[in-house]
OpenMM code with the backbone's topology and positions (N, CA, C; nanometers):
from openmm import Vec3, app, unit

residues = "MET SER THR ASP LYS ASP ASN ASN LEU PHE ARG GLN LEU VAL GLY ASP VAL LYS PRO LEU LYS GLN ASN ARG ILE HIS PRO TYR ARG ARG ALA ILE LYS PRO LEU PRO ARG GLN GLN MET GLN ASP ASN GLU GLN VAL ARG ARG GLU LEU LEU SER ASP HIS TYR ASP PRO ALA ASP LEU GLU THR GLY GLU GLU LEU ILE TYR LEU ARG SER GLY MET GLN HIS GLY VAL LEU ARG LYS LEU ARG ARG GLY GLN TYR SER LEU GLU GLY GLU LEU ASP LEU HIS GLY LEU THR VAL PRO GLU ALA ARG VAL ALA ILE THR ASP PHE LEU HIS ASP CYS ALA PHE TYR HIS ILE ARG CYS ALA ARG ILE ILE HIS GLY LYS GLY ASN GLY SER TRP GLN LYS GLN PRO VAL LEU LYS ASN LYS LEU ASN HIS TRP LEU ARG GLN TYR ASP GLN VAL LEU ALA PHE CYS SER ALA ARG ALA VAL ASP GLY GLY THR GLY ALA VAL TYR VAL LEU LEU LYS GLN".split()
positions = [
    Vec3(-4.4920, 0.7678, -1.8817),
    Vec3(-4.5661, 0.7696, -2.0047),
    Vec3(-4.7113, 0.8031, -1.9745),
    Vec3(-4.7300, 0.9259, -1.9801),
    Vec3(-4.8665, 0.9688, -1.9536),
    Vec3(-4.9433, 0.9816, -2.0847),
    Vec3(-5.0656, 0.9636, -2.0724),
    Vec3(-5.1525, 0.9734, -2.1902),
    Vec3(-5.2297, 1.1025, -2.1830),
    Vec3(-5.3005, 1.1330, -2.2878),
    Vec3(-5.3813, 1.2560, -2.2898),
    Vec3(-5.4895, 1.2500, -2.1831),
    Vec3(-5.5422, 1.1303, -2.1593),
    Vec3(-5.6452, 1.1140, -2.0570),
    Vec3(-5.5911, 1.1509, -1.9192),
    Vec3(-5.4676, 1.1081, -1.8895),
    Vec3(-5.4041, 1.1400, -1.7607),
    Vec3(-5.3774, 1.2887, -1.7479),
    Vec3(-5.3307, 1.3511, -1.8547),
    Vec3(-5.3027, 1.4948, -1.8514),
    Vec3(-5.4311, 1.5749, -1.8274),
    Vec3(-5.5374, 1.5351, -1.8926),
    Vec3(-5.6649, 1.6049, -1.8730),
    Vec3(-5.7125, 1.5892, -1.7296),
    Vec3(-5.7012, 1.4703, -1.6750),
    Vec3(-5.7419, 1.4457, -1.5370),
    Vec3(-5.6603, 1.5318, -1.4409),
    Vec3(-5.5322, 1.5411, -1.4638),
    Vec3(-5.4445, 1.6230, -1.3791),
    Vec3(-5.4870, 1.7694, -1.3846),
    Vec3(-5.5146, 1.8229, -1.5017),
    Vec3(-5.5548, 1.9643, -1.5162),
    Vec3(-5.6878, 1.9913, -1.4467),
    Vec3(-5.7777, 1.8935, -1.4512),
    Vec3(-5.9071, 1.9124, -1.3847),
    Vec3(-5.8890, 1.9181, -1.2328),
    Vec3(-5.8013, 1.8319, -1.1798),
    Vec3(-5.7804, 1.8273, -1.0354),
    Vec3(-5.7055, 1.9499, -0.9840),
    Vec3(-5.6097, 1.9969, -1.0579),
    Vec3(-5.5299, 2.1107, -1.0153),
    Vec3(-5.6094, 2.2392, -1.0314),
    Vec3(-5.6791, 2.2484, -1.1352),
    Vec3(-5.7616, 2.3660, -1.1563),
    Vec3(-5.6848, 2.4755, -1.2282),
    Vec3(-5.7303, 2.5973, -1.2052),
    Vec3(-5.6705, 2.7121, -1.2723),
    Vec3(-5.5518, 2.7599, -1.1893),
    Vec3(-5.4329, 2.7291, -1.2320),
    Vec3(-5.3098, 2.7610, -1.1590),
    Vec3(-5.2262, 2.8540, -1.2446),
    Vec3(-5.1716, 2.9560, -1.1795),
    Vec3(-5.0837, 3.0480, -1.2500),
    Vec3(-4.9427, 3.0322, -1.1898),
    Vec3(-4.8400, 3.0296, -1.2723),
    Vec3(-4.7035, 3.0200, -1.2180),
    Vec3(-4.6656, 3.1476, -1.1456),
    Vec3(-4.5901, 3.1341, -1.0394),
    Vec3(-4.5432, 3.2489, -0.9631),
    Vec3(-4.4306, 3.3182, -1.0390),
    Vec3(-4.4350, 3.4490, -1.0346),
    Vec3(-4.3271, 3.5240, -1.0984),
    Vec3(-4.2251, 3.5580, -0.9906),
    Vec3(-4.0992, 3.5427, -1.0273),
    Vec3(-3.9920, 3.5644, -0.9304),
    Vec3(-3.8800, 3.6398, -0.9998),
    Vec3(-3.8303, 3.7404, -0.9371),
    Vec3(-3.7210, 3.8167, -0.9961),
    Vec3(-3.5917, 3.8020, -0.9150),
    Vec3(-3.5907, 3.7110, -0.8174),
    Vec3(-3.4718, 3.6881, -0.7358),
    Vec3(-3.3958, 3.5665, -0.7873),
    Vec3(-3.2656, 3.5729, -0.7699),
    Vec3(-3.1807, 3.4579, -0.8028),
    Vec3(-3.1381, 3.3965, -0.6698),
    Vec3(-3.1578, 3.2686, -0.6581),
    Vec3(-3.1194, 3.1998, -0.5350),
    Vec3(-2.9672, 3.1944, -0.5258),
    Vec3(-2.9139, 3.2283, -0.4093),
    Vec3(-2.7669, 3.2231, -0.3948),
    Vec3(-2.7188, 3.0775, -0.3991),
    Vec3(-2.5959, 3.0638, -0.4514),
    Vec3(-2.5345, 2.9314, -0.4584),
    Vec3(-2.4830, 2.8948, -0.3203),
    Vec3(-2.5245, 2.7815, -0.2727),
    Vec3(-2.4799, 2.7359, -0.1417),
    Vec3(-2.3821, 2.6210, -0.1607),
    Vec3(-2.2663, 2.6425, -0.1043),
    Vec3(-2.1678, 2.5348, -0.1108),
    Vec3(-2.2041, 2.4296, -0.0081),
    Vec3(-2.1779, 2.3071, -0.0456),
    Vec3(-2.2056, 2.1971, 0.0469),
    Vec3(-2.1103, 2.2064, 0.1653),
    Vec3(-2.1607, 2.1797, 0.2810),
    Vec3(-2.0785, 2.1822, 0.4015),
    Vec3(-1.9877, 2.0601, 0.3988),
    Vec3(-1.8594, 2.0879, 0.4144),
    Vec3(-1.7629, 1.9782, 0.4116),
    Vec3(-1.7766, 1.8961, 0.5391),
    Vec3(-1.7650, 1.7646, 0.5255),
    Vec3(-1.7740, 1.6815, 0.6460),
    Vec3(-1.6509, 1.7014, 0.7345),
    Vec3(-1.6713, 1.6897, 0.8633),
    Vec3(-1.5608, 1.7032, 0.9579),
    Vec3(-1.4771, 1.5751, 0.9562),
    Vec3(-1.3462, 1.5888, 0.9434),
    Vec3(-1.2595, 1.4703, 0.9472),
    Vec3(-1.2353, 1.4286, 1.0928),
    Vec3(-1.3357, 1.3695, 1.1535),
    Vec3(-1.3292, 1.3392, 1.2973),
    Vec3(-1.2143, 1.2452, 1.3325),
    Vec3(-1.1938, 1.1411, 1.2507),
    Vec3(-1.0877, 1.0456, 1.2818),
    Vec3(-0.9509, 1.1134, 1.2736),
    Vec3(-0.9317, 1.1975, 1.1728),
    Vec3(-0.8056, 1.2692, 1.1597),
    Vec3(-0.7849, 1.3627, 1.2792),
    Vec3(-0.8907, 1.4278, 1.3230),
    Vec3(-0.8808, 1.5163, 1.4385),
    Vec3(-0.8454, 1.4370, 1.5644),
    Vec3(-0.9041, 1.3188, 1.5797),
    Vec3(-0.8724, 1.2350, 1.6954),
    Vec3(-0.7276, 1.1885, 1.6903),
    Vec3(-0.6815, 1.1495, 1.5709),
    Vec3(-0.5428, 1.1055, 1.5554),
    Vec3(-0.4456, 1.2180, 1.5885),
    Vec3(-0.4739, 1.3378, 1.5388),
    Vec3(-0.3875, 1.4517, 1.5667),
    Vec3(-0.3839, 1.4846, 1.7160),
    Vec3(-0.4973, 1.4747, 1.7805),
    Vec3(-0.5031, 1.4996, 1.9251),
    Vec3(-0.4219, 1.3955, 2.0022),
    Vec3(-0.4308, 1.2702, 1.9591),
    Vec3(-0.3549, 1.1649, 2.0258),
    Vec3(-0.2047, 1.1876, 2.0077),
    Vec3(-0.1635, 1.2294, 1.8894),
    Vec3(-0.0217, 1.2582, 1.8657),
    Vec3(0.0248, 1.3719, 1.9559),
    Vec3(-0.0562, 1.4770, 1.9687),
    Vec3(-0.0198, 1.5885, 2.0563),
    Vec3(-0.0054, 1.5428, 2.2008),
    Vec3(-0.0971, 1.4559, 2.2453),
    Vec3(-0.0890, 1.4054, 2.3829),
    Vec3(0.0367, 1.3219, 2.4026),
    Vec3(0.0698, 1.2374, 2.3033),
    Vec3(0.1871, 1.1511, 2.3158),
    Vec3(0.3165, 1.2305, 2.3115),
    Vec3(0.3191, 1.3375, 2.2339),
    Vec3(0.4392, 1.4207, 2.2281),
    Vec3(0.4668, 1.4888, 2.3608),
    Vec3(0.3634, 1.5176, 2.4344),
    Vec3(0.3798, 1.5854, 2.5619),
    Vec3(0.3861, 1.4895, 2.6798),
    Vec3(0.3755, 1.3607, 2.6525),
    Vec3(0.3762, 1.2646, 2.7626),
    Vec3(0.5198, 1.2329, 2.8038),
    Vec3(0.5320, 1.1656, 2.9170),
    Vec3(0.6625, 1.1244, 2.9664),
    Vec3(0.7017, 0.9864, 2.9164),
    Vec3(0.6163, 0.9246, 2.8364),
    Vec3(0.6432, 0.7896, 2.7871),
    Vec3(0.7208, 0.7993, 2.6560),
    Vec3(0.8369, 0.7366, 2.6524),
    Vec3(0.9176, 0.7346, 2.5314),
    Vec3(1.0020, 0.6088, 2.5335),
    Vec3(1.0484, 0.5730, 2.4165),
    Vec3(1.1353, 0.4565, 2.4037),
    Vec3(1.2788, 0.5068, 2.3964),
    Vec3(1.3637, 0.4733, 2.4928),
    Vec3(1.5010, 0.5227, 2.4903),
    Vec3(1.5761, 0.4835, 2.3634),
    Vec3(1.5345, 0.3748, 2.2979),
    Vec3(1.6010, 0.3326, 2.1751),
    Vec3(1.5758, 0.4300, 2.0608),
    Vec3(1.4722, 0.5129, 2.0722),
    Vec3(1.4410, 0.6076, 1.9660),
    Vec3(1.5138, 0.7405, 1.9835),
    Vec3(1.5843, 0.7579, 2.0952),
    Vec3(1.6559, 0.8820, 2.1195),
    Vec3(1.8009, 0.8685, 2.0742),
    Vec3(1.8539, 0.9762, 2.0186),
    Vec3(1.9936, 0.9772, 1.9779),
    Vec3(2.0627, 1.0944, 2.0469),
    Vec3(2.1819, 1.0696, 2.0992),
    Vec3(2.2556, 1.1767, 2.1642),
    Vec3(2.3692, 1.2271, 2.0771),
    Vec3(2.3962, 1.1605, 1.9674),
    Vec3(2.5052, 1.1999, 1.8800),
    Vec3(2.6304, 1.1173, 1.9037),
    Vec3(2.6354, 1.0406, 2.0120),
    Vec3(2.7511, 0.9569, 2.0422),
    Vec3(2.7305, 0.8126, 1.9962),
    Vec3(2.6097, 0.7788, 1.9517),
    Vec3(2.5791, 0.6416, 1.9145),
    Vec3(2.6406, 0.6051, 1.7808),
    Vec3(2.6711, 0.4769, 1.7686),
    Vec3(2.7106, 0.4208, 1.6398),
    Vec3(2.5867, 0.3537, 1.5820),
    Vec3(2.5558, 0.3844, 1.4585),
    Vec3(2.4394, 0.3255, 1.3930),
    Vec3(2.4762, 0.2947, 1.2495),
    Vec3(2.4487, 0.1717, 1.2075),
    Vec3(2.4760, 0.1322, 1.0692),
    Vec3(2.3751, 0.0265, 1.0285),
    Vec3(2.3234, 0.0417, 0.9091),
    Vec3(2.2324, -0.0568, 0.8505),
    Vec3(2.2739, -0.0769, 0.7059),
    Vec3(2.3083, -0.2000, 0.6728),
    Vec3(2.3519, -0.2297, 0.5362),
    Vec3(2.2384, -0.2014, 0.4387),
    Vec3(2.2737, -0.1523, 0.3230),
    Vec3(2.1765, -0.1221, 0.2186),
    Vec3(2.0941, -0.2466, 0.1868),
    Vec3(1.9636, -0.2277, 0.1752),
    Vec3(1.8740, -0.3390, 0.1442),
    Vec3(1.8085, -0.4012, 0.2663),
    Vec3(1.8571, -0.3650, 0.3838),
    Vec3(1.7990, -0.4187, 0.5072),
    Vec3(1.6830, -0.3299, 0.5511),
    Vec3(1.5851, -0.3894, 0.6178),
    Vec3(1.4689, -0.3145, 0.6648),
    Vec3(1.5033, -0.2385, 0.7937),
    Vec3(1.4429, -0.1214, 0.8080),
    Vec3(1.4697, -0.0392, 0.9263),
    Vec3(1.4170, -0.1041, 1.0541),
    Vec3(1.3189, -0.1918, 1.0417),
    Vec3(1.2677, -0.2627, 1.1583),
    Vec3(1.3742, -0.3502, 1.2226),
    Vec3(1.4661, -0.4013, 1.1409),
    Vec3(1.5756, -0.4835, 1.1924),
    Vec3(1.6637, -0.3982, 1.2840),
    Vec3(1.6959, -0.2780, 1.2394),
    Vec3(1.7782, -0.1893, 1.3214),
    Vec3(1.7041, -0.1474, 1.4479),
    Vec3(1.5742, -0.1235, 1.4362),
    Vec3(1.4950, -0.0850, 1.5535),
    Vec3(1.4980, -0.1964, 1.6580),
    Vec3(1.4802, -0.3212, 1.6131),
    Vec3(1.4854, -0.4339, 1.7078),
    Vec3(1.6244, -0.4482, 1.7690),
    Vec3(1.7271, -0.4257, 1.6881),
    Vec3(1.8638, -0.4364, 1.7381),
    Vec3(1.8901, -0.3291, 1.8440),
    Vec3(1.8456, -0.2066, 1.8192),
    Vec3(1.8658, -0.0968, 1.9144),
    Vec3(1.7923, -0.1207, 2.0447),
    Vec3(1.6806, -0.1887, 2.0387),
    Vec3(1.6034, -0.2173, 2.1596),
    Vec3(1.6543, -0.3412, 2.2330),
    Vec3(1.7530, -0.4077, 2.1761),
    Vec3(1.8092, -0.5264, 2.2405),
    Vec3(1.7184, -0.6476, 2.2313),
    Vec3(1.6418, -0.6579, 2.1224),
    Vec3(1.5453, -0.7662, 2.1092),
    Vec3(1.6035, -0.8915, 2.0447),
    Vec3(1.7294, -0.8856, 2.0035),
    Vec3(1.7977, -1.0069, 1.9562),
    Vec3(1.8773, -1.0634, 2.0725),
    Vec3(1.8792, -1.1942, 2.0848),
    Vec3(1.9557, -1.2528, 2.1948),
    Vec3(2.1040, -1.2527, 2.1590),
    Vec3(2.1841, -1.2106, 2.2553),
    Vec3(2.3285, -1.2037, 2.2346),
    Vec3(2.3873, -1.3436, 2.2472),
    Vec3(2.4605, -1.3841, 2.1441),
    Vec3(2.5187, -1.5185, 2.1422),
    Vec3(2.6702, -1.5164, 2.1544),
    Vec3(2.7283, -1.3976, 2.1486),
    Vec3(2.8735, -1.3856, 2.1598),
    Vec3(2.9110, -1.2488, 2.2097),
    Vec3(3.0343, -1.2386, 2.2626),
    Vec3(3.0796, -1.1116, 2.3169),
    Vec3(3.2304, -1.1019, 2.3041),
    Vec3(3.2766, -0.9808, 2.2724),
    Vec3(3.4200, -0.9524, 2.2640),
    Vec3(3.4463, -0.8245, 2.3414),
    Vec3(3.5442, -0.8280, 2.4310),
    Vec3(3.5801, -0.7098, 2.5096),
    Vec3(3.7168, -0.6611, 2.4621),
    Vec3(3.7226, -0.5375, 2.4151),
    Vec3(3.8453, -0.4805, 2.3600),
    Vec3(3.9193, -0.3918, 2.4602),
    Vec3(3.8722, -0.3854, 2.5837),
    Vec3(3.9376, -0.3003, 2.6838),
    Vec3(4.0860, -0.3354, 2.6958),
    Vec3(4.1698, -0.2338, 2.6947),
    Vec3(4.3131, -0.2530, 2.7167),
    Vec3(4.3908, -0.2918, 2.5918),
    Vec3(4.3240, -0.3120, 2.4789),
    Vec3(4.3950, -0.3512, 2.3573),
    Vec3(4.4379, -0.2277, 2.2780),
    Vec3(4.5498, -0.2431, 2.2087),
    Vec3(4.5925, -0.1373, 2.1179),
    Vec3(4.5140, -0.1522, 1.9880),
    Vec3(4.5266, -0.0561, 1.8994),
    Vec3(4.4534, -0.0610, 1.7724),
    Vec3(4.4911, -0.1848, 1.6912),
    Vec3(4.6213, -0.2161, 1.6729),
    Vec3(4.6538, -0.3378, 1.5968),
    Vec3(4.6020, -0.4661, 1.6641),
    Vec3(4.6106, -0.4722, 1.7969),
    Vec3(4.5596, -0.5891, 1.8680),
    Vec3(4.4082, -0.6000, 1.8530),
    Vec3(4.3395, -0.4875, 1.8594),
    Vec3(4.1942, -0.4869, 1.8456),
    Vec3(4.1522, -0.5323, 1.7057),
    Vec3(4.2247, -0.4894, 1.6034),
    Vec3(4.1924, -0.5297, 1.4660),
    Vec3(4.2016, -0.6816, 1.4511),
    Vec3(4.3059, -0.7398, 1.5042),
    Vec3(4.3223, -0.8859, 1.4964),
    Vec3(4.2115, -0.9555, 1.5764),
    Vec3(4.1823, -0.9019, 1.6952),
    Vec3(4.0788, -0.9629, 1.7795),
    Vec3(3.9422, -0.9578, 1.7109),
    Vec3(3.9107, -0.8486, 1.6464),
    Vec3(3.7814, -0.8356, 1.5772),
    Vec3(3.7745, -0.9297, 1.4580),
    Vec3(3.8823, -0.9374, 1.3822),
    Vec3(3.8854, -1.0290, 1.2676),
    Vec3(3.8641, -1.1730, 1.3133),
    Vec3(3.9367, -1.2137, 1.4172),
    Vec3(3.9206, -1.3496, 1.4706),
    Vec3(3.7793, -1.3717, 1.5248),
    Vec3(3.7265, -1.2721, 1.5957),
    Vec3(3.5940, -1.2846, 1.6552),
    Vec3(3.4865, -1.3003, 1.5473),
    Vec3(3.4923, -1.2182, 1.4436),
    Vec3(3.3920, -1.2281, 1.3361),
    Vec3(3.4049, -1.3595, 1.2605),
    Vec3(3.5274, -1.4092, 1.2464),
    Vec3(3.5473, -1.5399, 1.1839),
    Vec3(3.4845, -1.6491, 1.2696),
    Vec3(3.5051, -1.6425, 1.4007),
    Vec3(3.4454, -1.7403, 1.4919),
    Vec3(3.2924, -1.7314, 1.4906),
    Vec3(3.2394, -1.6104, 1.4830),
    Vec3(3.0936, -1.5931, 1.4772),
    Vec3(3.0366, -1.6613, 1.3536),
    Vec3(3.1034, -1.6462, 1.2408),
    Vec3(3.0569, -1.7106, 1.1177),
    Vec3(3.0658, -1.8624, 1.1316),
    Vec3(3.1745, -1.9114, 1.1913),
    Vec3(3.1943, -2.0553, 1.2060),
    Vec3(3.0882, -2.1182, 1.2969),
    Vec3(3.0540, -2.0488, 1.4057),
    Vec3(2.9566, -2.1011, 1.5022),
    Vec3(2.8136, -2.0528, 1.4765),
    Vec3(2.7906, -1.9875, 1.3635),
    Vec3(2.6576, -1.9405, 1.3218),
    Vec3(2.5950, -1.8475, 1.4257),
    Vec3(2.6750, -1.7551, 1.4739),
    Vec3(2.6264, -1.6567, 1.5705),
    Vec3(2.5581, -1.5441, 1.4944),
    Vec3(2.4368, -1.5128, 1.5343),
    Vec3(2.3551, -1.4116, 1.4650),
    Vec3(2.3746, -1.2713, 1.5229),
    Vec3(2.3860, -1.2615, 1.6559),
    Vec3(2.3973, -1.1306, 1.7207),
    Vec3(2.5030, -1.1373, 1.8299),
    Vec3(2.5915, -1.0380, 1.8308),
    Vec3(2.6990, -1.0349, 1.9298),
    Vec3(2.7165, -0.8929, 1.9813),
    Vec3(2.7865, -0.8831, 2.0924),
    Vec3(2.8179, -0.7520, 2.1495),
    Vec3(2.9685, -0.7362, 2.1515),
    Vec3(3.0137, -0.6201, 2.1066),
    Vec3(3.1558, -0.5873, 2.1125),
    Vec3(3.1693, -0.4664, 2.2045),
    Vec3(3.2472, -0.4838, 2.3111),
    Vec3(3.2693, -0.3768, 2.4077),
    Vec3(3.3995, -0.3066, 2.3698),
    Vec3(3.3872, -0.1807, 2.3318),
    Vec3(3.5052, -0.1043, 2.2891),
    Vec3(3.5464, -0.0013, 2.3924),
    Vec3(3.4597, 0.0294, 2.4854),
    Vec3(3.4896, 0.1292, 2.5871),
    Vec3(3.4548, 0.2692, 2.5402),
    Vec3(3.4590, 0.3618, 2.6330),
    Vec3(3.4216, 0.5002, 2.6017),
    Vec3(3.5409, 0.5906, 2.5794),
    Vec3(3.6604, 0.5366, 2.5941),
    Vec3(3.7798, 0.6156, 2.5679),
    Vec3(3.8298, 0.6932, 2.6871),
    Vec3(3.7741, 0.6695, 2.8039),
    Vec3(3.8181, 0.7438, 2.9225),
    Vec3(3.9608, 0.7083, 2.9635),
    Vec3(4.0074, 0.5911, 2.9235),
    Vec3(4.1427, 0.5480, 2.9601),
    Vec3(4.2479, 0.5876, 2.8579),
    Vec3(4.2084, 0.6429, 2.7448),
    Vec3(4.3064, 0.6820, 2.6436),
    Vec3(4.3730, 0.8131, 2.6846),
    Vec3(4.4889, 0.8392, 2.6276),
    Vec3(4.5632, 0.9589, 2.6666),
    Vec3(4.4919, 1.0866, 2.6233),
    Vec3(4.4075, 1.0780, 2.5176),
    Vec3(4.3335, 1.1957, 2.4723),
    Vec3(4.1943, 1.2044, 2.5340),
    Vec3(4.1576, 1.1037, 2.6114),
    Vec3(4.0224, 1.0938, 2.6686),
    Vec3(3.9161, 1.0904, 2.5580),
    Vec3(3.9540, 1.0338, 2.4449),
    Vec3(3.8645, 1.0192, 2.3303),
    Vec3(3.8540, 0.8707, 2.2948),
    Vec3(3.7395, 0.8263, 2.2430),
    Vec3(3.7225, 0.6851, 2.2072),
    Vec3(3.7944, 0.6494, 2.0769),
    Vec3(3.9133, 0.5935, 2.0882),
    Vec3(3.9921, 0.5570, 1.9704),
    Vec3(3.9351, 0.4303, 1.9067),
    Vec3(3.9166, 0.3261, 1.9872),
    Vec3(3.8685, 0.1980, 1.9333),
    Vec3(3.7256, 0.2089, 1.8802),
    Vec3(3.6457, 0.2936, 1.9406),
    Vec3(3.5076, 0.3109, 1.8957),
    Vec3(3.5043, 0.3591, 1.7509),
    Vec3(3.5861, 0.4595, 1.7194),
    Vec3(3.5900, 0.5135, 1.5840),
    Vec3(3.6471, 0.4124, 1.4851),
    Vec3(3.7490, 0.3409, 1.5273),
    Vec3(3.8082, 0.2379, 1.4403),
    Vec3(3.7075, 0.1260, 1.4157),
    Vec3(3.6373, 0.0835, 1.5219),
    Vec3(3.5386, -0.0235, 1.5103),
    Vec3(3.4263, 0.0163, 1.4146),
    Vec3(3.3821, 0.1403, 1.4229),
    Vec3(3.2793, 0.1910, 1.3326),
    Vec3(3.3245, 0.1740, 1.1868),
    Vec3(3.4488, 0.2046, 1.1596),
    Vec3(3.5030, 0.1927, 1.0238),
    Vec3(3.5224, 0.0460, 0.9830),
    Vec3(3.5774, -0.0348, 1.0712),
    Vec3(3.6064, -0.1737, 1.0385),
    Vec3(3.4808, -0.2561, 1.0138),
    Vec3(3.3809, -0.2412, 1.1006),
    Vec3(3.2602, -0.3238, 1.0881),
    Vec3(3.1864, -0.2994, 0.9563),
    Vec3(3.1919, -0.1771, 0.9061),
    Vec3(3.1265, -0.1465, 0.7784),
    Vec3(3.1914, -0.2196, 0.6620),
    Vec3(3.3166, -0.2603, 0.6780),
    Vec3(3.3899, -0.3264, 0.5704),
    Vec3(3.3617, -0.4765, 0.5616),
    Vec3(3.3076, -0.5359, 0.6666),
    Vec3(3.2814, -0.6798, 0.6670),
    Vec3(3.1463, -0.7083, 0.6020),
    Vec3(3.1462, -0.7946, 0.5012),
    Vec3(3.0220, -0.8282, 0.4312),
    Vec3(2.9235, -0.9011, 0.5208),
    Vec3(2.9727, -0.9746, 0.6194),
    Vec3(2.8822, -1.0524, 0.7038),
    Vec3(2.8107, -0.9661, 0.8078),
    Vec3(2.8519, -0.8401, 0.8245),
    Vec3(2.7863, -0.7488, 0.9181),
    Vec3(2.6679, -0.6833, 0.8476),
    Vec3(2.5471, -0.7114, 0.8983),
    Vec3(2.4252, -0.6553, 0.8399),
    Vec3(2.3898, -0.5219, 0.9037),
    Vec3(2.4138, -0.5093, 1.0331),
    Vec3(2.3813, -0.3862, 1.1048),
    Vec3(2.4581, -0.3858, 1.2364),
    Vec3(2.4795, -0.2656, 1.2868),
    Vec3(2.5316, -0.2524, 1.4231),
    Vec3(2.4851, -0.1203, 1.4803),
    Vec3(2.4808, -0.1155, 1.6123),
    Vec3(2.4386, 0.0060, 1.6808),
    Vec3(2.4915, 0.0038, 1.8233),
    Vec3(2.4953, 0.1202, 1.8835),
    Vec3(2.5372, 0.1280, 2.0229),
    Vec3(2.4393, 0.0499, 2.1096),
    Vec3(2.4914, -0.0097, 2.2132),
    Vec3(2.4120, -0.0948, 2.3016),
    Vec3(2.3216, -0.0110, 2.3920),
    Vec3(2.2245, -0.0797, 2.4520),
    Vec3(2.1404, -0.0146, 2.5532),
    Vec3(2.2273, 0.0149, 2.6753),
    Vec3(2.1806, 0.1031, 2.7597),
    Vec3(2.2581, 0.1452, 2.8769),
    Vec3(2.2944, 0.0271, 2.9660),
    Vec3(2.2039, -0.0702, 2.9797),
    Vec3(2.2318, -0.1856, 3.0664),
    Vec3(2.3387, -0.2772, 3.0088),
    Vec3(2.3660, -0.2651, 2.8786),
    Vec3(2.4671, -0.3498, 2.8134),
    Vec3(2.5937, -0.2732, 2.7768),
    Vec3(2.6110, -0.1531, 2.8300),
    Vec3(2.7325, -0.0790, 2.8032),
    Vec3(2.7115, 0.0547, 2.7361),
    Vec3(2.5908, 0.0827, 2.6896),
    Vec3(2.5599, 0.2116, 2.6278),
    Vec3(2.6498, 0.2429, 2.5101),
    Vec3(2.7022, 0.3640, 2.5079),
    Vec3(2.7865, 0.4056, 2.3959),
    Vec3(2.9277, 0.3489, 2.4054),
    Vec3(2.9515, 0.2630, 2.5024),
    Vec3(3.0810, 0.1960, 2.5155),
    Vec3(3.0803, 0.0558, 2.4575),
    Vec3(2.9692, 0.0177, 2.3924),
    Vec3(2.9586, -0.1160, 2.3333),
    Vec3(2.8642, -0.1086, 2.2133),
    Vec3(2.8755, -0.2082, 2.1261),
    Vec3(2.7847, -0.2144, 2.0106),
    Vec3(2.7251, -0.3540, 1.9994),
    Vec3(2.5997, -0.3569, 1.9533),
    Vec3(2.5379, -0.4815, 1.9120),
    Vec3(2.5691, -0.4976, 1.7649),
    Vec3(2.6056, -0.6179, 1.7251),
    Vec3(2.6383, -0.6442, 1.5853),
    Vec3(2.5485, -0.7571, 1.5373),
    Vec3(2.4756, -0.7314, 1.4281),
    Vec3(2.3897, -0.8329, 1.3673),
    Vec3(2.4621, -0.8886, 1.2459),
    Vec3(2.4749, -1.0216, 1.2435),
    Vec3(2.5556, -1.0876, 1.1398),
    Vec3(2.4709, -1.1765, 1.0516),
    Vec3(2.5201, -1.1992, 0.9295),
    Vec3(2.4544, -1.2947, 0.8385),
    Vec3(2.4649, -1.4332, 0.8994),
    Vec3(2.3672, -1.5140, 0.8689),
    Vec3(2.3751, -1.6532, 0.9175),
    Vec3(2.4288, -1.7422, 0.8105),
] * unit.nanometer
topology = app.Topology()
chain = topology.addChain("A")
for resn in residues:
    res = topology.addResidue(resn, chain)
    for name in ("N", "CA", "C"):
        topology.addAtom(name, app.Element.getBySymbol(name[0]), res)
């Protein structure tokens, strides 16, 4: 809020000033975008990790693994199961059994697991090297049967030290 007195004082101090005439138009300058440094660092770290020799064997799939996760379960549960992070409380070995014998053994085993409140068990089905076709018969049947039991929350092929693709970890309801 300037007054006439202030305006007069300003004109006296500035003196006789003429505005500059200009016939140029200043070009529009776009603002320089900031560098996404953190994103660049993250991308570089991902590239380094992809080329490194460090990997989790549980994250690799060869196509022979059995993997199942009941609808509604978190994927972290399956990840922990694949890494063998649940303690095994029971085990069933199906080596040498026929399909009908294996079905009865699995039914009895899962019933016993429920009775004794077993949370995680291992079922050894073998790799099928002893079958006449050299194909895993019990493995395929087990994959089908376990999906039918409501108490089975997840199952996956075991780690190499626990039988690899010749065994499965089974996570059960408590």
